[in-house]
N, C-alpha and C positions, 0 to 999 in steps of 0.2 A: 429423567424420562419425560419425553415430550410426544404427546398423542396429535396424530394429524388432525388438522382443522379442516373439516369439509364444509365451505361457506356457500352461500348463494350466488356469489359472483363468479364461482368457477363455471367454466364451459361444462356442459353436460359430459361430453366425451371424457373429460379430465377426471371425473369422479369415479369412474370405473378403471383408471390407470393407477397402478401401484406406485406408491410413493417412493422416489429414488434414493433418497438418503436413509442410510441405516448404520448407526454409530456401531463400531466394532466393539466398543464396551463402554460402560457407564461410569469409568474413571480413568484418569491419566496421571502418570508420574511426571512432574515438571520440575526437573532439578535445574540449579544454576550455580555458577561458581565464578569468582573474579579474583585476581590477583594484582597487586600494586607494588612495583619496586621503585625505590627512591635512591638512585646513586648518588645523586646531590640534593642540596637543601631544597631547591626550587625546580627540582625536575623530577617528573613521575613518569614511569613506563607502566602502563595499565593493559591488562588482557581479560576478557570475560567470555562466559558462554552462558546462555539461558535458553530454555525450552519453554514455549507458551502455546496457548490455544485460543483460538477465536470461534467462539460458539454463535451458531446463528440466533437471530432474534426471532421473535413470534412472526414478523412479517415475513421473513425468508422461509420460515417452515410452514407457513399457510399456503395451501394450495389455492392460488388465485388466477384471474385472467381479466385485466381491465385496461382501458385507454390511459395512457400517462401523457399529458401534454407537455411535460419536460423534454420527453424523448420524441414526441410526436409518433408515437407507435403505441401498439398493444404491448403490455408487459404481463408476462406470465411466470408462474413458479410451480414446481412440483416438489419443493423442498431441497435443501443443501445439507451436507454433513460438516461437522467441524473442520477447521484448518490448524494443523499442527505445524509450528514454526521452531526451527532451530536458528538461533541468532549467535553469531561470532563477531567479535570486534577487537581491535588492538589499538591503542592510543598513546602518544607521546605529548605530555604536557609540560610547558615552561611557564613559570610564574615570575616574571621580571620584577613585579612590584606588588603592593597590595591593590587587589582589584583588577590586576593585569593577567593577561592569559595569551599564550600562543600554543596552539594545538594542532596536531596532524592525527586523523583517524582512518582506519580502513574497516569495513564491515562486510559481512557476508550473511545472507539469510536464505534458508531453504523452507520453502512452503510445500507442506503435503496437502493436496487437494484444495488450492485456494478457490474461493467464490468469485465468479465473475459475472458480468452482464454481457450475454451473447447475443448477437443479431442472428436470427435464423430466417433463411430464404424459404417462403412458403410457396412451393411450385404450383399449388393448386390456384391461387388467384394473385399471385405476385406481390401481395402487400408485404409479407413477412411480419416477424413480430421479434421481440426481445424477451429473453428468458434468463432467471437466474440459475446458474449451474456451477458445478465444481470442475475445474480442470484437473488434470493428473498431478502436475508438479510445476513449481515455479523457482527460480533463483534470482536473488538480487544482490548485486556487489557494487561497491562504490568506495570513494574517499570523501572525506569531510575536513575542512580547514576552518579554523576559527582564531579571531584576532580581538583583543581589547587591550588598548594601550593609552596610558595617559600621555598628555602633550607636554608635561612638566620638563622633560629633557631638552625641549627646543631652545628656551631662553630663561635663565635664572632670574632676571630683572622682571618678570611678569609672573607673579605668584599665583593668578587665577588660572594659569595654563595647566597646573597640575590638577586642576578640577574638571578639564575638559577631556573626554575620552572619545577615541576613534574606535569603532568596532565593526566587525565583517565576518560573515560566514558564507563559504562556498561549498556545496555538495554537487558531486559529480557521479552519477550512478547509472547502472545498465542492468536491465532485467530480461530474463527469456522465460517463455513459459511452454510447456507442453499441453496444448488445449486438445479438447475432446468435445464431441457432439454425440448425443444420444440418438441412436437410430432404432427402428422397429422392422422386424421381418416376421412374416407370417410363414409358418412351416407348412409343408403339404398336409399335415394333419389338422391344419387350422389353428394352430397354437401361436400366439404372439410372442416373440422372444426380443429381448432388449440387448444391444450390443454398442460399443462405442466407435466412433469415427475420428481418427486422431489427425491433428493439424499437420499439414505436410510443409509449411513455411514458419520460419521463426517470427516471433512477434514479441512485444513488450507486454508485461503484466499489466492488468487492468488498474487504472488509478496511478500509475508511475509516471514520474516526471525525471527526465535524464539530467536537468540542470535547475539548480535552485541557488540563489544567492541574495544576500542582504547586506546593506552598509548602514552604517549610523554615525551620528555625532551627538554627544551627549554632554551637558554641563551638569555637574553633580555639586552644586554648592550646599552650604550648611541650611539655608532656608528656601533655596529656589533650586528648581530642577527643570532643564530644558532638553528636549530630544527631537531630532529629525532623523528620519530613516527612509531608506529606499529597498523594496523588495521585489524581486523578479522570479517568476515561475516560467518554466519552459514548457513545451509541447506535452500535454497530458492525455494518456490513453482514456478515452471517454466510453467507447462502446468497443467491444471486441467481436470475434467471430472466427469461424473455421477457416474462412477465406480471407486473403489480404484485403479485398475490395470491400468486406464489411466493416473493416476497422475505422473507427472515427476519433479524431482528436480535439482536445479543447485547445484553442489558440493560446500562445504565451501572452502574459500580461504582467505589467509592472505597475507597482503602487508606490 
């Protein structure tokens, strides 16, 4: 049970607004199951399901309004609810030798009310602000490929090659979200009512990256280890919004 924090940083008008988040219940049943079938000695066929919950922290559940220099904007919150996630995945794993792996996996995730950073257009002064709010739902699906292989097979005359491994990982994923924005309407009787305005255009989920990959070369000797790696991350959804023009992305980077 979380009690709403009314702190001095809140705007005066926010203190009189009802908190948005209301948990449906104070407990959740989170089952999981997995199965592994090995038709051959070095081959695994795996499938799994798990239900998980992401609970908001104290910051997300505090009603606040303050300027954040990282976003160059005022960031506000009226609280968010927990996010329930259904996780499914299937994987094929092959182990050619000790410490070696070849695998292909497919995954699918369904998010019930994911929390996102929304840019809100303020029609009164044109400055706008960012708010932390729950979207309706989101789906993420994709493929993951992984490799770790010793170079010992290249030439038997160089024994140290068996201690050198090449490795790599590639993730391709796509997400979609049904976004919503809180709206207020005053009835003729003077009663303020709340309703949701839903996104008309598809977009990616907050924080998602469609492309990730890394590659490495490692020497694993008895007394010496050396490693060099390359990591790349594609465009990342940085700020979302109810309109496509509000969405901002973090540029790709390679390390």
